[in-house]
C-alpha positions in Angstrom: -53.4 35.6 -13.1 -53.0 38.8 -15.1 -49.2 38.6 -14.8 -49.3 34.9 -16.0 -51.5 35.8 -19.0 -49.2 38.7 -19.9 -46.1 36.4 -19.7 -47.8 33.8 -22.0 -48.8 36.6 -24.5 -45.1 37.7 -24.6 -43.9 34.2 -25.2 -46.4 33.5 -28.0 -45.6 36.8 -29.7 -41.8 36.3 -29.4 -42.1 32.8 -30.9 -44.8 33.4 -33.6 -43.9 36.7 -35.1 -40.6 35.6 -36.7 -42.4 32.5 -38.0 -45.2 34.6 -39.4 -42.8 37.0 -41.1 -41.1 34.1 -42.9 -44.4 32.9 -44.3 -45.7 36.3 -45.4 -48.3 36.6 -42.7 -49.4 40.0 -41.2 -47.9 41.2 -38.0 -51.3 42.0 -36.6 -52.0 38.3 -36.3 -52.9 38.7 -32.7 -55.3 41.6 -32.2 -55.3 43.5 -29.0 -58.7 42.0 -28.0 -58.7 38.6 -26.3 -60.9 37.0 -29.0 -59.6 36.2 -32.4 -61.9 37.1 -35.3 -62.8 34.0 -37.3 -63.5 36.0 -40.4 -60.0 37.2 -40.6 -58.6 33.7 -40.4 -61.1 32.5 -42.9 -60.1 35.2 -45.4 -56.5 34.5 -45.0 -57.1 30.8 -45.5 -59.0 31.5 -48.7 -56.4 34.0 -50.0 -53.4 31.9 -49.2 -52.3 29.2 -51.6 -51.8 25.6 -50.5 -48.0 26.0 -50.5 -48.3 29.1 -48.1 -50.2 27.3 -45.4 -48.8 27.3 -41.8 -46.6 24.3 -40.9 -48.0 23.1 -37.5 -44.9 21.0 -36.7 -42.6 23.9 -37.1 -44.9 26.1 -35.0 -44.9 23.5 -32.2 -41.0 23.4 -32.3 -40.8 27.2 -32.0 -43.3 27.2 -29.1 -41.4 24.4 -27.2 -38.0 26.1 -27.8 -39.4 29.4 -26.4 -40.8 27.7 -23.3 -37.5 25.8 -22.7 -35.5 29.1 -22.9 -37.8 30.7 -20.4 -37.7 27.7 -18.0 -33.8 27.6 -18.2 -33.5 31.3 -17.4 -36.0 30.9 -14.5 -34.0 27.9 -13.1 -30.7 29.7 -13.5 -32.0 32.7 -11.6 -33.4 30.5 -8.9 -30.1 28.6 -8.6 -28.1 31.8 -8.4 -30.4 33.2 -5.7 -30.2 30.0 -3.7 -26.4 29.9 -3.9 -26.2 33.5 -2.8 -28.5 32.7 0.1 -26.4 29.7 1.1 -23.2 31.8 1.0 -24.9 34.4 3.2 -25.8 31.7 5.7 -22.2 30.4 5.7 -20.9 33.9 6.3 -23.3 34.3 9.2 -22.2 31.0 10.7 -18.5 31.9 10.3 -19.1 35.2 12.1 -21.0 33.3 14.8 -17.9 31.2 15.5 -18.9 27.9 13.9 -16.5 25.7 12.1 -16.9 27.0 8.5 -14.0 27.1 6.0 -12.8 30.5 4.7 -12.6 29.5 1.1 -15.4 27.4 -0.3 -16.2 26.6 -4.0 -19.5 26.5 -5.7 -19.5 22.7 -5.9 -19.0 22.6 -2.1 -21.8 25.1 -1.6 -24.1 22.9 -3.8 -23.1 19.8 -1.8 -23.8 21.8 1.4 -27.3 22.6 0.1 -28.0 19.0 -0.8 -27.3 17.7 2.7 -30.5 16.1 4.1 -30.4 17.6 7.5 -28.8 20.4 9.5 -26.5 18.0 11.4 -25.3 16.6 8.1 -24.5 20.2 7.0 -22.6 20.9 10.2 -20.6 17.7 9.8 -19.8 18.5 6.1 -18.7 22.0 7.0 -16.5 20.6 9.9 -14.9 18.2 7.4 -14.1 21.1 5.0 -12.8 23.3 7.9 -10.4 20.6 9.2 -9.2 19.8 5.6 -8.4 23.5 5.1 -6.7 23.7 8.5 -4.5 20.7 7.7 -3.5 22.2 4.4 -2.5 25.5 6.2 -0.5 23.5 8.7 1.3 21.6 6.0 2.0 24.8 4.1 3.4 26.5 7.2 5.6 23.5 8.0 7.0 23.5 4.5 7.7 27.2 4.8 9.5 26.7 8.1 11.5 23.8 6.8 12.6 25.8 3.8 13.5 28.7 6.0 15.6 26.4 8.2 17.3 24.9 5.2 18.2 28.4 3.9 19.6 29.4 7.4 21.7 26.2 7.6 23.1 26.8 4.1 24.0 30.4 5.1 25.7 29.2 8.3 27.6 26.5 6.4 28.8 29.0 3.8 30.0 31.2 6.6 31.7 28.5 8.8 33.2 26.6 5.9 31.4 23.3 6.4 31.2 22.9 2.6 34.6 21.4 2.8 33.5 18.7 5.2 30.5 17.9 3.0 32.7 17.5 0.0 35.0 15.2 2.0 32.0 13.1 3.1 30.8 12.8 -0.5 34.3 11.8 -1.6 34.5 9.2 1.2 31.2 7.7 0.3 32.0 7.5 -3.4 35.3 5.8 -2.6 33.6 3.3 -0.3 31.0 2.5 -2.9 33.8 1.8 -5.4 35.4 -0.5 -2.8 32.2 -2.4 -2.2 31.6 -2.8 -5.9 35.1 -4.0 -6.4 34.5 -6.7 -3.8 31.2 -7.7 -5.4 33.0 -7.9 -8.8 35.7 -10.1 -7.3 33.0 -12.4 -5.7 31.4 -13.0 -9.1 34.7 -14.6 -10.2 36.2 -16.1 -7.1 33.4 -16.0 -4.5 31.2 -18.8 -3.1 27.8 -19.0 -4.9 24.6 -18.4 -2.9 21.4 -19.3 -4.7 17.9 -17.7 -4.2 15.1 -19.8 -5.5 12.6 -17.5 -7.2 10.0 -20.2 -8.0 7.5 -19.5 -5.2 5.4 -16.7 -6.8 2.4 -19.0 -7.2 2.4 -19.8 -3.4 2.2 -16.1 -2.3 0.0 -13.1 -2.6 1.0 -9.8 -4.2 1.8 -8.3 -0.8 4.0 -11.3 0.2 5.9 -11.1 -3.1 6.5 -7.4 -2.4 7.8 -8.1 1.1 10.1 -10.9 -0.4 11.6 -8.4 -2.9 12.3 -5.9 -0.1 14.1 -8.6 2.0 16.1 -9.6 -1.1 17.1 -6.0 -1.6 18.3 -5.8 2.0 20.2 -9.1 1.6 21.9 -7.8 -1.6 23.1 -4.6 0.1 24.3 -6.5 3.2 26.2 -9.0 1.0 27.8 -6.1 -1.0 29.0 -4.4 2.2 30.5 -7.5 3.7 34.3 -8.4 3.8 33.9 -11.6 1.8 30.6 -11.4 -0.1 28.8 -14.3 -1.8 28.2 -14.5 -5.5 24.4 -14.2 -5.5 22.4 -16.1 -8.1 18.7 -15.4 -8.7 17.5 -18.6 -10.3 14.1 -19.3 -11.9 13.5 -15.6 -12.3 11.2 -15.0 -15.2 11.1 -11.7 -17.0 7.3 -11.6 -16.9 7.0 -12.5 -13.2 5.9 -10.2 -10.4 9.4 -10.7 -8.8 11.0 -9.0 -11.8 8.5 -6.2 -11.9 9.1 -5.4 -8.2 12.9 -5.5 -8.7 12.8 -3.1 -11.6 10.4 -0.8 -9.7 12.8 -0.7 -6.8 16.2 -0.5 -8.5 15.1 1.3 -11.7 18.1 2.0 -13.9 20.5 0.3 -11.5 18.9 -3.1 -12.0 21.0 -3.8 -15.1 24.2 -2.7 -13.2 23.9 -5.0 -10.2 26.9 -7.3 -9.7 24.7 -10.5 -9.4 23.7 -13.3 -11.7 20.1 -13.4 -12.9 18.9 -16.4 -14.9 15.6 -18.1 -15.8 17.3 -21.5 -15.5 16.9 -23.8 -12.5 19.9 -24.2 -10.2 20.1 -27.9 -11.0 21.0 -26.9 -14.6 23.7 -24.4 -13.5 25.4 -26.3 -10.7 26.0 -30.0 -10.0 23.5 -31.6 -7.7 26.0 -33.2 -5.3 27.2 -29.7 -4.3 23.7 -28.2 -3.7 22.2 -28.0 -0.1 18.7 -26.6 0.3 18.3 -24.7 3.5 14.8 -25.1 4.9 13.3 -25.1 8.5 11.3 -28.3 7.7 14.4 -30.4 7.1 15.0 -33.4 9.5 18.7 -32.9 9.1 20.4 -30.3 11.2 23.3 -28.2 9.8 26.4 -28.7 12.0 29.1 -26.7 10.3 29.4 -24.3 7.4 30.9 -25.9 4.3 32.8 -23.5 2.0 32.7 -26.0 -0.9 28.9 -26.4 -0.9 26.4 -24.2 -2.7 23.5 -23.2 -0.4 20.0 -22.5 -1.7 17.5 -20.3 0.1 13.9 -20.2 -0.9 12.7 -16.7 -1.7 9.4 -17.0 0.1 7.6 -14.9 2.7 4.3 -16.5 3.8 2.1 -15.1 6.6 0.2 -18.3 6.9 3.4 -20.4 7.4 2.9 -23.0 4.7 5.1 -25.8 6.1 6.8 -28.3 3.8 6.7 -26.3 0.6 10.5 -25.8 0.2 11.2 -29.3 1.6 8.9 -30.8 -1.1 10.7 -28.7 -3.7 14.1 -30.0 -2.7 12.8 -33.7 -2.5 11.2 -33.4 -5.9 14.6 -32.3 -7.3 16.5 -34.9 -5.3 18.6 -32.4 -3.4 20.2 -32.6 0.1 18.5 -30.5 2.7 19.5 -28.9 6.0 18.1 -26.8 8.8 19.8 -24.3 11.1 20.5 -25.7 14.6 18.2 -23.3 16.4 17.2 -25.6 19.2 20.7 -26.7 19.9 22.0 -23.2 20.7 18.8 -21.3 21.6 16.2 -21.7 24.3 13.2 -21.2 21.9 10.3 -19.3 23.3 7.5 -18.7 20.8 6.9 -18.3 17.1 7.8 -20.4 14.1 11.4 -21.2 13.3 11.2 -19.4 9.9 13.6 -16.4 9.5 13.6 -13.6 7.0 15.9 -13.6 4.0 18.0 -10.7 5.3 18.5 -12.5 8.6 19.5 -15.7 6.8 22.0 -13.6 4.8 23.5 -12.1 8.0 23.8 -15.6 9.6 25.5 -17.2 6.5 27.9 -14.3 6.1 28.9 -14.5 9.8 29.3 -18.3 9.6 31.4 -17.9 6.5 33.7 -15.3 8.2 34.0 -16.7 11.7 32.4 -20.2 11.9 30.9 -19.3 15.3 27.2 -20.3 15.7 26.7 -18.0 18.7 27.8 -14.9 16.8 25.8 -15.9 13.8 22.6 -16.7 15.7 22.6 -13.3 17.4 20.8 -12.1 14.2 17.7 -14.2 15.2 15.0 -11.8 16.7 15.4 -11.8 20.5 11.6 -12.0 21.0 11.7 -15.6 19.7 14.1 -17.1 22.2 14.9 -16.7 25.9 18.7 -17.0 25.7 21.6 -19.2 24.5 22.0 -22.8 25.8 25.0 -23.1 28.1 24.8 -26.9 28.2 23.9 -29.5 25.5 20.2 -30.1 25.1 20.5 -33.8 26.0 21.9 -32.9 29.4 19.2 -30.3 30.0 16.5 -32.9 29.2 18.1 -35.4 31.6 18.1 -32.8 34.4 14.5 -31.9 33.7 13.5 -35.6 33.8 15.3 -36.1 37.1 13.6 -33.0 38.7 10.2 -34.3 37.6 10.9 -37.8 39.1 12.0 -36.4 42.4 8.9 -34.2 42.6 6.8 -37.2 41.8 8.4 -39.4 44.5 8.0 -36.6 47.1 4.4 -36.2 46.2 3.9 -40.0 46.5 5.5 -40.0 50.0 3.2 -37.1 51.1 0.1 -38.9 49.9 1.2 -42.1 51.8 1.7 -40.2 55.0 -1.7 -38.4 54.7 -3.4 -41.8 54.1 -1.8 -43.3 57.2 -3.0 -40.4 59.3 -6.5 -40.6 58.0 -6.6 -44.4 58.6 -5.4 -44.1 62.2 -8.1 -41.5 62.9 -10.7 -43.9 61.6 -9.4 -46.7 63.8 -9.5 -44.5 66.9 -13.1 -43.4 66.2 -14.2 -47.1 66.0 
């Protein structure tokens, strides 16, 4: 109690004395005795003029500010002591062999102190320890990789492999020029191939991203072929998600691609009698590849397999449709008959170059079919029906014989 009274006396003196000095009051406002003399206060009240009276609001503000400063200093000292104690505990746990990180910040120490239980503290320290361990491993791997790269550079400089690298760079540059020259020729003399980019509303953002990736693979495959198509991206709006993904992938090379990009529909660019829409839902099967026709491929990737969307689009525009003869040449196993855009590009390029369906359909994923059909499907169906009828007749004969035996046994029993 005495220490608390002494602390309060110090606070009051430190807060009142400057205020009393400003208002012309005496410094011995608080006598050493515990009781204040009323006579002294009455004399001062009588002697002071009304303008020199003590402002109680200002006195309250001074008192509050002093108490706040004292409480802040006390809380800061308590916080520092608790942080120091927590660090000592962590040091002891580290020496005891527990999973404690070597470097820990003040924020992490505070989070450690705020954990509700000891098990939560251990889990939090283990998380920090593993995080620090992974960072060290990554740093060590980067150092080893940099060291190996420096060693290979030194060996290459000694053995003269720089000449080979320069030759490879020259070869790749010349091949890129050749591919670009073929693509430039296809824009003038090549057969057009249209990608319909009007299916953004039927797909999610992830599906649109996958579609653009497949289109990028299709463009690179077409550019490296012997006789490439003249690719047209029709119905491609500049404010669409397709366009944003293309720019994000190609960056500055988007404006240098040797393809045609337009916001117009393909029916406005080409005559309708030359257009054929390739869709797996078409009732008409494609028999041969026609070099005079212009094939349209729907730029769509749907995980839920929305059947009939591209067929409805073609019927609405009054276009001819066709489907690949997958059942004619493949023993289909499982899965839908929808192919990716890059697989369609490989198939069409192979058909254009060779006209062989077996070579073209080798790009169909092998998990979807059992093998190629050696005989026509109609003959296979006839053979299957014949086998089933023979099995049925044999079964009927066995049932008749069994019935005759049972009937004879019944007669003998009677």
